[in-house]
N, C-alpha and C positions, 0 to 999 in steps of 0.2 A: 548238444554237439551239432555243429553245422553239417548238413548232408546226411544225418543219421537215418532219415526216413526215405524209403523208396516205395511210393504208392503202387508201382507196377509189380512189386514183390509181395505176394499175399501174406507171407510170414511177417515181413516188416510192417505192412499196413495193419494187420491184425494186432500186432504187438503195440503199435502206436494207439490204436483205438481203445484197447483194453486199459492201457496206462492212463488215458486221459478222459475216460468216461466212467459212468457207473450204470449197472442194470437198474433201470427205473421204469415205472408204469406211467404212460401218458394219462393225464387226468380223465379224459373222456373215454379212454379205452383201457380200463384196468385189467382186462383179460390178457393183455399183451405186454411183454417186457422188452425194452430196447436198451442198447448201449447209448446213453445220452450224456451230454455235457450239461453241467448245472449253470454255467456262465459262458457267454459267447466269446468275450475278448481273450481270456487266457488260452483257450484251445486254438483260437485263430492265430495268436502270437506264437504258440508252441508249434503249430503247423509250419509257419514261416521259418522259425528257428531251425527246425529239424530238416526242412527241405533246403535250407540255405538260400531262400528266395524271399523277395518282398512282393507285396501286392498280389498275393495268391487269392483265388476266389474264397469267399466265406465258406466255412464248414457246414453247409446246409444239412448234411447228413447227420449231424450231431444233435439235432433238435426235432421234436415232434410238433410240426407247425399246425396252425389252426385248421387249415383246409384239409390236411392229411388226416388229422384226428376226426374231423367230421365225416370224411369219406370212409374211414375205417369203421367208425361207429355205425354208419348206415349199412355197410356190407354185413356186419355181424348181426344187425337187426333185421335185415331183409336178405337172408342167405339164398333164397330162390333165384335171385338175379345173377348169381355167379355159379351156383351149384352145377357141377359137371362140365363147366366151360373152361376154355383156355383164356387166360387173362394176361393183359399187358399193363404194367405199371410204368408210365412214362415219367422220367425225372424222378426216379423212385426215392432218392435220398436215403433215409434210414431203412426203407423197405416196409414201412408200416402198412400201407394200403395192400401191398402184395401179400403180406403175412395175414392180414385180416381176410383177404379173399380166400386164401388156402384154409384158414380156420372156418370159413363159411361154406367150404365144400367144393371150391374150384378144382377142376381136373388138373390144372397146371397154372403156374404163374411165371412170367418173365419180367424181371426187374431191370429196367434200362436207365443208365445214368452215365454221363460222360466223365464224371469224377471217379477216378479209380479208388479213392478212399471210400466213397459211397458204396461202391461195389463190395469192398471188403466189409463194410458195416452191414450191408444187406446179408451177406453170408453169415456173419457172426449172429445177427439178430434172428435169422432163420433157424440157426442151430439152437439159440436160446429159447425159441418157441416151438421147437420140434416139428418144423415144416420144411419141405423141400422147395426151393425157389431157384430157377435158372437166372443167370445174370448176363448182361452184356454192357460193355462200355462204348459200343458203337453209337454214333450219332444217328439214331433212327429217324430223326426229323429230316435227314438228308436223303432218305430212301422212301420207296413205296411202303405203305403200312403193312406190317406183318399180319397174317391172317389169324385173327383171334375172335372170340365171341364177345369179349368185353375189354374196353380200353379205360384205364383209370388215370386221372390227372389230378394231382394235388399241388396247389400253390405255385403254378407255373406262369401266372399272368402278371409278374412284377416288372418285366422289361418289355418295351414295345416290340423290338425285333423278335424276341423269344415268343411273345404272345402270338405274333403273326404266324410264325412257323408252326407253333402248336395248333392253332386253328386250322391251318391248311392240312395238317396231318390228320386231325381228328374228324374233319369234315369228309375227307376221303375215306377214312375208316368207317364212318357212319354210313356213307353211301354204299359201302361194300357189305353192310349188314351188321356191323358191330354196335353193341350198346356202349355209348360213351357216357361215363359218369365223372363229373368234375367236382372236387372239393375246393372251395375258394370263398374267402370272406370279402369278395368284391375288391380285389387288389387293383392297382392303378389301371391296368390294361385289360381287365376282364370285361368282355363284351356281353353284358347281362342280357341284352335284347335277343341274343342268339340262343338263349337257353331257357329252360323251364325249371323252377325250383322244385326239388323233390323232397327236401327236408331242411330244417334249420336247427342249429344247435348254438348254445352259449358255451364257448370253450374256454376253460381256465388257461391263461397263458402268462408270460412274464413281460413286464414293461421294458425289459432289456431288449426284447425281440419285437414287440408289438406296441401299439399306441394305447393299449388298455389292458387291464388285468383279466377282463372277460371279453372275448372276441366273438362277435356274432359271425358265424360261418355257416355256409349252406352247401348242400349237395345239389348239383345241377345236372339235368339231362338235356342233350341236344334235341 
């Protein structure tokens, strides 16, 4: 039905997500379950159909991307980095990194994403994993960085303009004392020279989303 989905309505958004995803475990992070889509095209088409719009942004929130999985794995394996700290998950998507941070002992986590369906997905996924996560759909990249101990960034270097805005934000946050951790498989606009590799993983993914069935992805520190 055209126009059946209203992303700004939490009930409508949650209903859509539950109807079009399944609770699944990301391969690299079996400790966490997320509402995920098994294929990209059907849920993308369903989103357009129910919104009554064409050319809507892809449903990034419906998948556990390689960089996010690597970042979540790293947090669970090195919990001292976030334990007792306030954490910001930029471009949170499914909320995987924020959930991992809370599982690792973070004092709080704020998941930020301008996609209102992503915000609904984060809330559902937080409940699924019995953690509390604050959310915002404000464009934080247009503001001064919020004061947190750790900033998490997963898979945000796929567009030139976005990559530039992300770098400006995290450089300011790092200068203010935040630890910045980036999960990224060296996507097109990832400025590798600006970072130090902290860990590397071989992440099982699908060729529908990536260019290989196993994606080398790293966690980087500024």
